[in-house]
PLY file of the C-alpha trace (Angstrom):
ply
format ascii 1.0
element vertex 298
property float x
property float y
property float z
element edge 297
property int vertex1
property int vertex2
end_header
-39.36 5.87 12.80
-40.05 2.24 12.07
-38.81 -0.45 14.32
-36.54 -1.85 11.61
-34.96 1.54 11.07
-34.34 2.03 14.77
-32.76 -1.42 15.01
-30.57 -0.67 12.00
-29.34 2.58 13.56
-28.48 0.76 16.83
-26.59 -1.98 15.00
-24.65 0.54 12.90
-23.78 2.64 15.92
-22.37 -0.48 17.58
-20.34 -1.23 14.54
-18.84 2.27 14.21
-18.10 2.42 17.91
-16.29 -0.94 17.65
-14.03 0.51 14.95
-12.81 3.14 17.35
-12.20 0.59 20.05
-9.84 -1.15 17.61
-8.13 2.13 16.81
-7.50 2.63 20.54
-6.00 -0.85 20.81
-3.70 -0.07 17.85
-2.45 3.12 19.62
-1.44 1.02 22.65
1.26 -0.48 20.45
2.92 2.88 19.77
6.61 2.58 20.52
6.45 -1.20 20.84
6.58 -2.21 17.18
6.59 -0.58 13.75
3.20 0.86 12.76
3.76 -0.59 9.28
4.38 -4.05 10.68
1.29 -3.75 12.93
-0.77 -2.91 9.87
0.64 -5.90 7.91
0.14 -8.33 10.76
-3.44 -7.09 11.42
-4.37 -7.63 7.75
-2.64 -10.94 7.47
-4.74 -12.24 10.36
-7.87 -10.65 8.92
-7.25 -12.03 5.39
-6.64 -15.56 6.65
-9.70 -15.52 8.92
-12.09 -14.03 6.38
-10.79 -16.24 3.55
-11.35 -19.32 5.65
-14.90 -18.19 6.41
-15.55 -17.43 2.71
-14.26 -20.85 1.66
-16.58 -22.61 4.12
-19.62 -20.53 3.28
-19.38 -20.01 -0.46
-16.68 -22.36 -1.81
-13.60 -21.81 -3.98
-15.55 -20.11 -6.81
-16.11 -17.12 -4.51
-12.47 -16.27 -4.72
-12.66 -15.31 -8.40
-13.60 -11.63 -8.66
-15.34 -10.37 -11.82
-12.87 -7.45 -12.11
-9.56 -8.40 -10.49
-7.87 -5.06 -11.17
-10.76 -3.16 -9.54
-10.45 -5.41 -6.45
-6.70 -4.86 -6.45
-7.34 -1.08 -6.53
-9.70 -1.43 -3.50
-7.01 -3.30 -1.61
-4.26 -0.74 -2.51
-6.41 2.15 -1.42
-7.28 0.41 1.87
-3.59 -0.25 2.47
-2.78 3.38 1.91
-5.51 4.49 4.31
-4.40 1.99 6.90
-0.72 2.86 6.70
-1.40 6.58 7.03
-3.92 6.28 9.84
-2.03 3.73 11.93
1.10 5.85 11.60
-0.93 9.00 12.60
-2.37 7.51 15.80
1.11 6.31 16.81
2.24 9.96 17.00
-1.00 12.02 17.50
-3.79 12.07 20.01
-6.51 9.67 18.81
-9.34 12.25 18.75
-7.37 14.71 16.67
-6.32 12.08 14.16
-9.91 10.81 13.90
-11.30 14.32 13.49
-8.95 15.10 10.57
-9.72 11.75 8.93
-13.40 12.70 8.88
-12.80 15.00 5.94
-13.02 11.79 3.80
-16.71 12.34 2.91
-15.80 15.67 1.32
-13.02 14.11 -0.68
-15.45 11.40 -1.80
-17.99 13.94 -2.95
-15.34 15.87 -4.87
-13.76 12.78 -6.51
-17.00 11.12 -7.43
-17.41 13.63 -10.30
-14.22 12.89 -12.32
-13.90 9.23 -11.25
-17.54 7.99 -11.33
-18.93 10.60 -13.71
-21.41 11.75 -11.08
-22.58 15.26 -11.05
-20.91 17.28 -8.30
-23.75 18.89 -6.38
-23.65 22.64 -5.35
-23.67 21.45 -1.72
-20.19 19.96 -2.24
-18.78 23.37 -3.11
-20.25 24.78 0.10
-19.17 21.92 2.33
-15.59 21.65 1.00
-14.32 25.11 2.20
-16.22 24.71 5.49
-14.54 21.32 6.11
-11.13 22.82 5.08
-11.60 25.57 7.68
-12.09 22.86 10.34
-9.06 20.96 9.10
-6.86 24.09 9.33
-8.11 24.83 12.83
-7.03 21.41 14.04
-3.91 21.09 11.90
-2.21 24.41 12.65
-1.04 23.66 16.21
-0.21 20.07 15.31
1.95 21.20 12.42
3.91 23.46 14.71
4.45 20.64 17.18
4.77 17.52 15.04
5.77 18.80 11.64
4.43 17.34 8.44
3.53 13.96 10.03
0.40 15.79 11.21
-1.01 15.55 7.66
-1.05 11.76 7.86
-4.79 11.63 8.82
-5.53 13.67 5.71
-3.62 11.17 3.60
-5.70 8.48 5.26
-8.84 10.38 4.43
-7.79 10.75 0.81
-7.28 6.97 0.43
-10.43 6.16 2.36
-12.45 8.32 -0.03
-10.95 6.25 -2.89
-12.00 3.09 -1.01
-15.59 4.40 -0.96
-15.45 5.22 -4.65
-14.01 1.86 -5.65
-16.61 0.16 -3.40
-19.35 1.93 -5.39
-17.75 0.76 -8.62
-17.71 -2.78 -7.19
-21.41 -2.83 -6.28
-23.10 -6.12 -7.12
-19.88 -8.01 -7.92
-20.05 -10.39 -4.95
-21.35 -10.98 -1.49
-20.46 -8.72 1.41
-18.08 -11.32 2.73
-16.28 -11.79 -0.56
-15.94 -8.01 -0.90
-14.20 -7.93 2.52
-11.95 -10.82 1.51
-10.91 -9.17 -1.81
-9.94 -5.93 0.02
-8.03 -7.71 2.87
-6.18 -10.01 0.48
-5.39 -7.05 -1.80
-4.18 -4.85 1.02
-1.93 -7.37 2.71
0.90 -7.56 0.08
1.06 -3.74 -0.09
1.29 -3.51 3.71
3.92 -6.28 3.86
6.09 -4.57 1.27
5.73 -1.25 3.08
6.71 -2.85 6.42
9.84 -4.54 4.82
10.88 -1.26 3.12
10.38 0.55 6.40
12.52 -1.98 8.24
15.30 -1.67 5.66
15.26 2.12 5.79
17.17 2.29 9.06
14.51 4.40 10.75
14.41 3.22 14.34
10.64 3.52 14.69
10.11 1.28 11.65
12.53 -1.47 12.71
10.99 -4.97 12.90
11.97 -7.50 15.55
10.20 -10.58 16.86
7.02 -9.20 18.36
5.91 -9.80 21.94
2.98 -12.22 22.04
0.73 -9.38 23.18
1.39 -7.54 19.85
0.07 -10.57 17.91
-2.85 -10.87 20.31
-3.79 -7.20 19.97
-3.54 -7.36 16.15
-5.81 -10.43 16.22
-8.28 -8.60 18.44
-8.32 -5.59 16.00
-8.75 -7.90 12.99
-11.74 -9.56 14.75
-13.32 -6.36 15.96
-12.89 -4.63 12.59
-14.44 -7.51 10.67
-17.33 -7.63 13.17
-17.73 -3.83 12.90
-17.92 -3.98 9.05
-20.53 -6.72 9.30
-22.62 -4.68 11.79
-22.50 -1.51 9.68
-23.48 -3.50 6.61
-26.48 -5.04 8.43
-27.43 -1.66 9.88
-27.32 -0.08 6.45
-29.31 -2.92 4.94
-32.08 -2.32 7.52
-32.18 1.45 7.66
-30.70 2.70 4.39
-27.39 4.45 3.64
-28.70 7.98 4.07
-30.03 7.29 7.53
-26.87 5.40 8.70
-24.21 7.79 7.30
-24.28 10.37 10.15
-23.98 7.53 12.72
-20.27 7.26 11.78
-19.52 10.32 13.95
-19.98 8.25 17.09
-16.41 7.24 16.32
-15.02 10.57 17.43
-16.89 10.38 20.73
-15.54 6.87 21.36
-12.03 7.97 20.26
-12.17 10.95 22.58
-13.19 8.76 25.53
-10.46 6.20 24.92
-7.94 8.93 24.22
-8.68 10.44 27.65
-9.08 7.13 29.53
-6.14 5.19 28.12
-3.71 7.83 27.06
-4.60 10.96 28.99
-5.26 12.95 25.79
-8.22 15.27 26.43
-9.17 17.26 23.28
-8.79 20.98 23.74
-11.29 23.59 22.63
-9.45 24.19 19.35
-9.74 20.49 18.46
-13.42 20.38 19.49
-14.19 23.46 17.36
-12.34 22.09 14.32
-14.04 18.68 14.69
-17.44 20.30 15.05
-16.89 22.23 11.78
-15.74 19.14 9.88
-18.73 17.11 11.23
-21.14 19.90 10.36
-19.82 19.92 6.76
-20.27 16.14 6.52
-23.78 16.20 7.94
-24.71 19.03 5.57
-23.43 16.91 2.66
-25.44 13.89 3.70
-28.66 15.87 4.38
-28.41 17.47 0.94
-27.93 14.14 -0.76
-30.78 12.59 -2.74
-32.81 10.19 -0.60
-31.86 6.57 -1.05
-34.06 3.60 -0.41
-32.93 0.90 2.11
-30.86 -1.83 0.52
-32.85 -4.87 -0.39
-32.71 -7.82 2.00
0 1
1 2
2 3
3 4
4 5
5 6
6 7
7 8
8 9
9 10
10 11
11 12
12 13
13 14
14 15
15 16
16 17
17 18
18 19
19 20
20 21
21 22
22 23
23 24
24 25
25 26
26 27
27 28
28 29
29 30
30 31
31 32
32 33
33 34
34 35
35 36
36 37
37 38
38 39
39 40
40 41
41 42
42 43
43 44
44 45
45 46
46 47
47 48
48 49
49 50
50 51
51 52
52 53
53 54
54 55
55 56
56 57
57 58
58 59
59 60
60 61
61 62
62 63
63 64
64 65
65 66
66 67
67 68
68 69
69 70
70 71
71 72
72 73
73 74
74 75
75 76
76 77
77 78
78 79
79 80
80 81
81 82
82 83
83 84
84 85
85 86
86 87
87 88
88 89
89 90
90 91
91 92
92 93
93 94
94 95
95 96
96 97
97 98
98 99
99 100
100 101
101 102
102 103
103 104
104 105
105 106
106 107
107 108
108 109
109 110
110 111
111 112
112 113
113 114
114 115
115 116
116 117
117 118
118 119
119 120
120 121
121 122
122 123
123 124
124 125
125 126
126 127
127 128
128 129
129 130
130 131
131 132
132 133
133 134
134 135
135 136
136 137
137 138
138 139
139 140
140 141
141 142
142 143
143 144
144 145
145 146
146 147
147 148
148 149
149 150
150 151
151 152
152 153
153 154
154 155
155 156
156 157
157 158
158 159
159 160
160 161
161 162
162 163
163 164
164 165
165 166
166 167
167 168
168 169
169 170
170 171
171 172
172 173
173 174
174 175
175 176
176 177
177 178
178 179
179 180
180 181
181 182
182 183
183 184
184 185
185 186
186 187
187 188
188 189
189 190
190 191
191 192
192 193
193 194
194 195
195 196
196 197
197 198
198 199
199 200
200 201
201 202
202 203
203 204
204 205
205 206
206 207
207 208
208 209
209 210
210 211
211 212
212 213
213 214
214 215
215 216
216 217
217 218
218 219
219 220
220 221
221 222
222 223
223 224
224 225
225 226
226 227
227 228
228 229
229 230
230 231
231 232
232 233
233 234
234 235
235 236
236 237
237 238
238 239
239 240
240 241
241 242
242 243
243 244
244 245
245 246
246 247
247 248
248 249
249 250
250 251
251 252
252 253
253 254
254 255
255 256
256 257
257 258
258 259
259 260
260 261
261 262
262 263
263 264
264 265
265 266
266 267
267 268
268 269
269 270
270 271
271 272
272 273
273 274
274 275
275 276
276 277
277 278
278 279
279 280
280 281
281 282
282 283
283 284
284 285
285 286
286 287
287 288
288 289
289 290
290 291
291 292
292 293
293 294
294 295
295 296
296 297
């Protein structure tokens, strides 16, 4: 393995691990504020920070996307994934929510056929039922305990797969920073509307009051760590190539399991571990069967 590739893997691992640190911080706000409001505040801070950076680095022209509706779709899908996942980790153990969300690569492979006109490879039809088996193993006890809110990570996975597909459709339409800005700016209005509707619904858990300063501080921390994580994974992919980096994402479930145990006392049971292992195996099988891709040009 070349030095550049090893460095890329290390950088990407740091980025993916940092994402799970942010997820754990989000979970600390469970019961303190509406998950919808947390999502809206996190993206407001992220959108302002990233937009300021883009303005300084690339000027006002960078805020004009080539395909505005495509960028709006990216933001909407990211908002859907965020709302579902933040809501999930407010009510579920972090490791279990993360494991279920990892079915996203299978959704991406399935949807890339009808949406991107890509040929659906035979490996997809093998990996899909395997991943579904893992999902059912994890989901069954959670459905009995939590009810239908246990499917929230699957909704998050569905929207995240659409984020990946719209990202592919957006390739070459701007810098990495501008792509982050378009998504954050597109996601915020959707999240804000969802938070306001939730507050008006009368559901106690979705009520919005003036947040404690620590809520704002934690949202700012998550916005910073998420932006840094996305930058690190981009750099890692640039150095080592997408096919090499893709399996590194599974470090997230290890980090999530650690913080779930350390901060919240949630230790994954054998059923969760088995289901997660099956989902991960399906994802790795998909990636290993994918055509080799060259590293991204520097």
